[in-house]
TIRO-886155 format. One record per residue (C-alpha): residue in one letter; x, z, y. Coordinates in steps of 0.02 Angstrom, whole numbers, padded with zeros to 5 digits, always signed. Layout:
! residues N
AXZY ...
//
This chain:
! residues 302
M+08718-04972+03586 S+08628-04892+03732 T+08596-04941+03912 P+08722-04842+04015 P+08654-04804+04190 P+08790-04726+04298 E+08700-04715+04463 T+08511-04736+04452 H+08423-04728+04285 T+08283-04855+04299 G+08224-04868+04118 G+08127-04758+04000 T+07967-04736+04101 S+07872-04667+03952 A+08012-04544+03914 E+08017-04488+04094 T+07830-04455+04088 L+07840-04362+03923 L+07983-04253+03982 G+07914-04224+04157 T+08059-04305+04250 T+08030-04293+04438 G+08200-04310+04520 I+08388-04332+04516 A+08517-04193+04528 R+08704-04211+04550 R+08774-04052+04475 G+08878-03988+04332 V+08800-03999+04159 G+08886-03908+04015 P+08897-03960+03832 A+08745-03864+03768 E+08631-03918+03911 S+08692-04097+03897 S+08663-04103+03709 A+08487-04031+03722 A+08438-04149+03863 N+08499-04306+03779 R+08426-04259+03610 A+08256-04240+03694 W+08279-04399+03796 W+08324-04514+03652 D+08189-04438+03542 A+08062-04478+03678 D+08133-04650+03720 A+08176-04715+03545 D+08021-04821+03519 D+08024-04899+03693 Y+08211-04928+03684 Q+08200-05018+03518 A+08051-05121+03576 E+08149-05178+03729 H+08322-05204+03654 G+08296-05221+03467 A+08289-05411+03469 F+08456-05420+03562 L+08541-05294+03448 G+08465-05356+03285 D+08439-05252+03130 D+08606-05300+03052 D+08717-05368+03190 F+08871-05287+03268 V+08864-05315+03457 W+08992-05214+03554 C+08918-05234+03729 P+08797-05329+03843 E+08932-05462+03862 R+08886-05506+03682 L+09057-05477+03608 R+09028-05469+03420 E+09137-05385+03291 Q+09129-05539+03180 D+09225-05631+03318 A+09331-05493+03396 R+09379-05397+03238 L+09426-05243+03339 L+09414-05136+03182 G+09532-05252+03090 P+09515-05402+02972 P+09369-05400+02848 G+09473-05377+02690 P+09530-05197+02718 L+09353-05144+02765 R+09283-05184+02593 G+09258-05018+02509 A+09320-04922+02661 R+09229-04766+02720 V+09176-04796+02901 L+09089-04681+03026 E+08978-04743+03168 V+08966-04611+03305 G+08802-04624+03402 C+08729-04755+03285 G+08554-04771+03359 A+08459-04888+03243 A+08624-04918+03149 S+08627-05107+03168 C+08817-05107+03181 A+08835-04995+03029 R+08716-05107+02931 W+08820-05262+02974 L+08977-05174+02913 A+08887-05126+02753 G+08856-05312+02728 E+09044-05335+02744 G+09068-05215+02599 A+09108-05056+02695 R+09036-04886+02649 V+08964-04836+02816 V+08887-04673+02877 G+08783-04674+03036 L+08781-04517+03144 D+08666-04485+03291 L+08603-04336+03390 S+08425-04404+03401 A+08298-04393+03261 G+08196-04525+03352 M+08338-04651+03346 L+08372-04610+03163 R+08188-04644+03129 Q+08217-04818+03200 A+08368-04835+03087 R+08265-04793+02933 A+08136-04923+02985 A+08273-05054+02999 D+08336-05001+02828 R+08165-05045+02757 R+08155-05211+02850 T+08326-05269+02791 G+08338-05186+02622 V+08510-05121+02673 P+08504-04931+02679 V+08636-04837+02780 P+08669-04651+02748 L+08618-04559+02906 V+08669-04390+02977 Q+08593-04300+03126 A+08729-04205+03217 D+08820-04182+03382 A+08970-04296+03405 G+09072-04148+03467 V+09052-04054+03302 L+09062-04181+03161 P+08998-04110+02994 F+09134-04192+02888 A+09294-04135+02804 D+09465-04181+02871 G+09534-04354+02838 V+09385-04428+02746 F+09356-04589+02846 D+09456-04750+02846 A+09387-04804+03016 A+09267-04745+03153 F+09182-04830+03298 S+09052-04809+03434 A+08967-04953+03526 F+08895-04868+03681 G+08845-04722+03570 A+08880-04540+03603 V+09037-04547+03712 P+08957-04575+03885 F+08828-04439+03853 V+08935-04289+03803 A+09000-04162+03927 D+09164-04138+03831 A+09224-04311+03780 G+09390-04234+03730 A+09302-04137+03593 V+09233-04299+03522 M+09408-04374+03519 R+09478-04220+03432 E+09339-04220+03303 V+09358-04405+03267 A+09546-04384+03249 R+09516-04242+03127 V+09400-04338+03010 L+09507-04496+03007 R+09643-04526+02879 P+09818-04563+02947 G+09831-04739+03016 A+09642-04762+03031 P+09566-04852+03184 W+09446-04774+03309 V+09364-04899+03429 F+09236-04849+03560 A+09145-04948+03695 V+09082-04868+03856 N+09022-04927+04024 H+09177-04974+04124 P+09228-04823+04228 M+09241-04925+04389 R+09053-04958+04378 W+09022-04777+04427 A+09064-04818+04608 F+08925-04949+04619 P+08734-04932+04616 D+08649-04968+04451 D+08580-05133+04515 P+08608-05306+04438 G+08578-05393+04606 P+08673-05405+04771 D+08643-05220+04810 G+08748-05180+04657 L+08904-05257+04735 T+08933-05124+04867 V+09025-04962+04830 S+08907-04814+04855 Q+09007-04665+04792 S+09183-04615+04746 Y+09256-04675+04582 F+09340-04504+04573 D+09178-04406+04587 R+09152-04339+04411 T+08989-04250+04448 P+08867-04301+04310 Y+08714-04405+04344 A+08566-04298+04291 E+08378-04316+04297 V+08274-04157+04307 D+08096-04094+04299 D+08010-03985+04430 D+08094-03829+04361 G+08267-03905+04372 R+08282-03929+04184 V+08391-04078+04142 T+08295-04216+04054 Y+08434-04347+04050 V+08619-04341+04088 E+08769-04456+04085 H+08949-04406+04117 H+09082-04503+04211 R+09265-04517+04163 T+09396-04619+04252 V+09507-04737+04152 G+09643-04606+04164 D+09525-04472+04098 R+09481-04580+03948 V+09665-04610+03910 D+09703-04424+03928 D+09563-04380+03807 V+09629-04504+03679 V+09811-04451+03694 S+09773-04265+03701 A+09681-04281+03535 G+09839-04348+03455 L+09773-04526+03446 V+09866-04685+03493 L+09786-04806+03618 E+09833-04981+03563 R+09723-05093+03671 L+09598-05084+03812 V+09475-05229+03801 E+09375-05281+03955 P+09254-05418+03896 E+09223-05556+04021 W+09048-05618+04058 P+09010-05775+03956 E+08978-05930+04061 D+08821-05973+03961 L+08743-05800+03970 D+08606-05787+04102 A+08516-05633+04033 Q+08520-05460+04113 W+08539-05292+04027 G+08507-05148+04144 Q+08643-05160+04276 W+08733-05301+04185 S+08704-05474+04258 P+08793-05641+04282 L+08817-05598+04466 R+08910-05437+04435 G+08992-05496+04274 A+09079-05637+04366 L+09162-05513+04484 F+09210-05357+04387 P+09200-05287+04210 G+09050-05193+04145 T+09121-05132+03980 A+09282-05049+03925 I+09326-05044+03740 F+09463-04923+03690 C+09552-04973+03529 C+09640-04821+03458 R+09703-04756+03293 R+09761-04596+03214 P+09950-04607+03192 G+10011-04640+03016 S+10155-04559+02922 G+10263-04712+02947 D+10249-04713+03137 A+10405-04606+03168 A+10511-04713+03054 Q+10445-04871+03134 R+10485-04807+03308 S+10660-04759+03251 S+10687-04932+03177 T+10624-05014+03337 L+10736-04910+03448 G+10888-04937+03338 P+11034-04818+03309 P+11095-04710+03451 P+11244-04779+03550 
//
């Protein structure tokens, strides 16, 4: 899970220094430029990110979002029984804590990430826990797997907010899933884009249009992008899912827990009490029985 900063990226000071970040640009950023920038960013920020957030995420815990919704409680991927022995793909795994928790549930999990730096953190967590997770370095828009080989896939603030073509990710995930398999992904709630990335009172006032899809990008003195995040409206996310041939079954908007007083980037009790910070899209690839089930539900023609 990563810290999604839709308006002002305030973290990663060391990475900004290493990459020469000097300013912010609001302009189009294509797939190749976006992939290169975020690979470099997460490679540079991996150690600092894990030092700051590793205790919250754990080495073998499955936390969906800063609201501390855990898979062991929510079961968004389904009940534990069917996951035993299932082949599962984590897209944008980071240090693979979620994948490692699923491995403890008996799943056969593969963690995929663009960043070698984050995968280095995953290997270190493998050694600490004694639970190794197979890891693959690749772009989420071009998954290096055969068709229909996974029984489930998920992403907890992984690759989806950082790719220029989110539709390509949906199509690729749909391709590698078997019929009927779930695909669940968590992203920063699209409405947050309209507000400053501030956990305090200044973060309660709309500062830009929700419909402005211009990426947030940080650049160096030569205009080279050093970090980028892409905005999609709720409708855009739904369109990407449906256009890929997937079925959207639920949209989960976790509420802020009453006993949670910690902050994570822009997430805070103040903002969490007023509007959602996370959107979790629960989808699946249609199964062969879907048409028959729909026909049975609709009944015979009059």
